[in-house]
C-alpha positions as CSV (number, residue, x, y, z in Angstrom):
1,M,7.2,66.4,-45.8
2,R,3.7,66.6,-44.3
3,R,0.4,66.9,-46.1
4,F,-2.6,68.1,-44.0
5,L,-6.1,66.9,-44.9
6,F,-9.2,68.3,-43.2
7,F,-12.5,66.4,-42.8
8,P,-15.9,67.4,-41.2
9,V,-15.9,64.8,-38.5
10,I,-12.2,64.4,-38.0
11,A,-10.4,67.5,-36.7
12,I,-7.0,67.0,-38.3
13,T,-5.8,63.9,-40.2
14,L,-2.2,63.6,-40.8
15,A,-0.8,61.7,-43.8
16,F,2.9,61.2,-44.3
17,T,4.7,60.7,-47.6
18,L,7.9,59.7,-45.9
19,N,8.3,56.7,-43.6
20,S,11.5,58.0,-42.1
21,D,11.1,58.3,-38.3
22,F,7.3,58.0,-38.5
23,L,7.1,56.7,-35.0
24,S,9.0,59.7,-33.6
25,D,6.7,62.1,-35.4
26,Q,3.7,60.3,-33.9
27,K,5.1,60.6,-30.4
28,R,4.6,64.3,-30.6
29,Y,0.9,63.7,-29.9
30,K,-0.2,63.1,-26.4
31,R,-2.6,60.3,-27.2
32,V,0.1,58.3,-28.9
33,R,2.4,58.8,-26.0
34,V,-0.4,57.6,-23.7
35,A,-1.0,54.6,-25.9
36,I,2.8,53.8,-25.8
37,D,2.8,54.1,-22.0
38,E,-0.2,51.8,-21.6
39,K,0.1,49.3,-24.4
40,E,3.7,49.2,-25.8
41,S,4.8,46.4,-23.6
42,L,1.7,44.4,-24.5
43,V,2.4,44.9,-28.2
44,H,6.0,43.8,-27.8
45,E,5.0,40.7,-25.8
46,K,2.3,39.7,-28.3
47,L,4.7,40.0,-31.3
48,N,7.5,38.2,-29.4
49,S,5.1,35.3,-28.8
50,V,5.1,34.6,-32.5
51,G,8.8,35.3,-33.0
52,L,8.5,38.9,-34.2
53,T,9.7,42.3,-33.1
54,T,8.2,45.8,-33.5
55,A,11.2,46.6,-35.8
56,D,10.6,43.7,-38.2
57,F,7.0,43.0,-39.0
58,Q,4.1,43.9,-41.3
59,L,0.4,44.1,-40.6
60,L,-2.8,43.0,-42.3
61,M,-6.4,43.4,-41.0
62,V,-9.5,41.4,-41.8
63,A,-13.0,42.5,-40.5
64,Y,-16.2,40.6,-40.5
65,K,-19.4,42.7,-40.2
66,Q,-21.9,40.1,-39.2
67,E,-19.6,38.5,-36.6
68,G,-18.3,41.9,-35.4
69,K,-14.7,40.8,-35.4
70,L,-11.4,42.4,-36.5
71,D,-8.5,40.0,-37.0
72,L,-4.9,41.2,-37.0
73,Y,-2.4,39.2,-39.1
74,V,1.4,39.8,-39.0
75,K,4.5,38.5,-40.7
76,K,8.2,39.2,-40.9
77,I,9.1,41.8,-43.5
78,S,11.1,39.1,-45.5
79,E,8.2,36.6,-45.3
80,K,5.2,36.2,-47.7
81,S,2.6,34.6,-45.5
82,Y,0.9,36.2,-42.6
83,R,-0.3,34.5,-39.4
84,K,-3.2,35.5,-37.2
85,L,-2.0,37.4,-34.1
86,K,-5.2,38.6,-32.3
87,T,-8.9,39.0,-32.7
88,Y,-10.8,42.1,-31.5
89,D,-14.5,42.7,-31.0
90,I,-16.0,45.5,-33.1
91,C,-18.1,47.2,-30.4
92,A,-20.9,48.7,-32.5
93,K,-22.6,48.3,-35.9
94,S,-24.5,50.4,-38.4
95,G,-26.3,49.6,-41.6
96,T,-26.9,46.1,-42.9
97,L,-24.9,43.4,-44.8
98,G,-23.9,44.7,-48.2
99,P,-21.5,47.3,-49.5
100,K,-21.5,51.0,-49.0
101,R,-22.6,52.7,-52.2
102,K,-23.5,56.3,-51.3
103,Q,-23.1,59.1,-48.7
104,G,-25.5,58.7,-45.8
105,D,-26.5,55.1,-46.3
106,M,-25.1,54.1,-42.9
107,Q,-23.2,51.2,-44.5
108,V,-19.8,49.8,-43.5
109,P,-17.9,49.2,-46.8
110,E,-17.1,45.7,-48.0
111,G,-14.1,45.0,-50.2
112,F,-10.3,45.2,-50.2
113,Y,-8.8,48.4,-48.8
114,H,-5.8,49.7,-47.1
115,I,-4.9,52.2,-44.3
116,D,-4.2,55.6,-46.0
117,R,-4.0,58.0,-43.1
118,F,-3.3,58.2,-39.3
119,N,-5.1,60.6,-37.1
120,P,-3.6,61.0,-33.6
121,V,-6.1,63.8,-32.7
122,S,-9.3,62.1,-33.8
123,N,-12.8,63.0,-32.5
124,F,-12.8,59.3,-31.6
125,Y,-9.4,59.3,-29.7
126,L,-7.2,57.7,-32.4
127,S,-8.2,56.6,-35.8
128,L,-6.9,54.8,-38.9
129,G,-8.4,55.9,-42.3
130,I,-9.5,53.4,-44.9
131,N,-9.2,54.3,-48.6
132,Y,-13.0,54.1,-49.2
133,P,-14.2,54.7,-51.9
134,N,-11.7,52.6,-53.8
135,L,-11.8,52.0,-57.5
136,S,-14.2,49.2,-57.2
137,D,-16.6,51.3,-55.2
138,R,-16.5,54.2,-57.6
139,R,-17.1,51.9,-60.6
140,K,-20.0,50.1,-59.0
141,S,-21.8,53.1,-57.5
142,K,-24.2,55.2,-59.5
143,A,-24.4,57.9,-56.7
144,S,-23.0,61.3,-57.2
145,N,-21.6,61.3,-53.7
146,L,-20.2,58.0,-52.4
147,G,-19.3,59.5,-49.0
148,G,-16.0,58.9,-47.3
149,D,-14.2,59.3,-43.9
150,I,-14.4,55.6,-43.0
151,F,-12.1,54.8,-40.1
152,I,-11.1,52.2,-37.6
153,H,-11.3,54.2,-34.5
154,G,-11.8,54.5,-30.7
155,S,-15.1,55.1,-28.9
156,C,-18.1,52.8,-29.4
157,V,-20.4,54.8,-31.8
158,T,-20.4,54.5,-35.6
159,I,-22.0,55.6,-38.8
160,G,-20.3,53.3,-41.2
161,C,-16.9,52.9,-39.4
162,L,-15.3,50.2,-37.3
163,P,-15.3,51.3,-33.7
164,M,-13.0,49.4,-31.4
165,T,-13.3,51.2,-28.0
166,T,-10.8,53.8,-26.8
167,D,-8.9,51.1,-24.9
168,K,-8.4,48.7,-27.9
169,I,-7.7,51.3,-30.5
170,K,-4.5,52.2,-28.5
171,E,-3.2,48.7,-29.3
172,I,-4.4,48.6,-32.9
173,Y,-3.0,52.1,-33.6
174,L,0.4,51.1,-32.2
175,Y,0.6,48.0,-34.3
176,A,-0.2,50.1,-37.4
177,V,2.3,52.9,-36.4
178,H,5.1,50.3,-36.0
179,A,4.2,48.7,-39.3
180,K,4.2,52.1,-41.0
181,N,7.5,52.9,-39.4
182,N,8.9,49.7,-40.8
183,G,8.1,50.9,-44.3
184,Q,4.7,49.4,-44.9
185,D,3.0,52.2,-46.8
186,K,-0.3,50.4,-47.4
187,I,-1.5,48.2,-44.6
188,P,-4.2,46.0,-46.1
189,V,-7.7,46.0,-44.6
190,Y,-10.1,43.4,-46.0
191,I,-13.8,43.9,-45.0
192,F,-16.2,41.0,-45.5
193,P,-19.9,40.9,-44.8
194,F,-19.4,37.6,-42.9
195,E,-16.9,34.8,-42.5
196,M,-17.0,33.5,-46.1
197,T,-17.0,29.8,-45.4
198,E,-18.9,27.6,-47.8
199,K,-21.6,27.0,-45.2
200,K,-22.1,30.7,-44.3
201,Y,-21.9,31.8,-47.9
202,A,-24.6,29.3,-48.8
203,Q,-26.8,30.5,-45.9
204,Y,-26.6,34.2,-46.8
205,A,-26.8,33.5,-50.5
206,E,-30.1,31.7,-49.9
207,E,-31.4,34.6,-47.8
208,E,-30.5,37.1,-50.5
209,S,-31.4,34.8,-53.5
210,S,-33.5,37.5,-55.2
211,N,-30.7,40.1,-55.0
212,T,-28.6,39.0,-58.0
213,E,-26.4,42.1,-57.9
214,L,-25.5,41.6,-54.3
215,L,-24.8,37.9,-54.8
216,H,-22.5,38.6,-57.7
217,F,-20.6,41.1,-55.5
218,W,-20.3,38.6,-52.6
219,K,-19.2,35.9,-55.0
220,N,-16.4,38.2,-56.1
221,L,-15.4,38.9,-52.4
222,K,-15.5,35.2,-51.7
223,A,-13.0,34.5,-54.5
224,G,-10.6,36.9,-52.8
225,S,-11.3,35.4,-49.3
226,D,-10.6,31.9,-50.6
227,I,-7.3,32.9,-52.1
228,F,-6.3,34.7,-48.9
229,Y,-7.1,31.8,-46.6
230,E,-5.3,29.3,-48.9
231,N,-1.9,31.0,-48.5
232,T,-2.6,34.0,-46.1
233,Q,-0.6,36.3,-48.4
234,E,-1.5,39.8,-49.3
235,L,-3.9,39.8,-52.2
236,K,-2.8,41.1,-55.6
237,F,-5.6,42.3,-57.7
238,T,-6.8,44.8,-60.3
239,V,-10.3,46.2,-60.9
240,D,-12.1,45.7,-64.2
241,Q,-14.4,48.2,-65.9
242,K,-17.4,46.9,-64.0
243,G,-15.7,47.3,-60.7
244,N,-15.1,43.6,-60.1
245,Y,-11.9,42.5,-58.4
246,V,-9.6,40.5,-60.6
247,F,-7.2,38.5,-58.5
248,N,-3.7,37.7,-59.9
């Protein structure tokens, strides 16, 4: 079964409710076939280097806005803890540190998300949709229009997205397609304003000392960051009535 979603910037975004043979369906698209021709052997080799195969792994992504980095983490399907596989440079930025709260604010979201759609015919070559706005964003924003269409994509231009260049999105997209094909319906994507070490958190907290709302939000993100780096497992959380993440 296919569901077709249409967005103003993205020509056609394809979401699939069934994982069965997802990879074969994606191969119908020329850009995916090109990505496979150019990058599949690299993806296999990188996974094999940590004892994994394309048929038995799951994926998790962590982005840092200030550092301009996207980390890929992987694990066997039967395992709980992820290990870092590779770090990519995010090639362009928009907005400032702080969450996205409305349409047109140029901001890259901050929070705990997942991949909710694959677009093999994107205006930006290939793209992976992020489920912004999530429940936390909706409860924390007072705007009537929070915006949307936030993607990890090719090219090197952005208005609130994570551009990875056309070359690198081929790799990232293939990792995500294989993980989806393995049955991973929601590939986690955690987006932080910066690497939330104690030192960096103290630095940015001092710089934003007058912005109590932002500091409260960042403290909430840091709680999730600390838990993730303690065990590198997918975070389990709910969202309270004020939009705060509550970690289980």
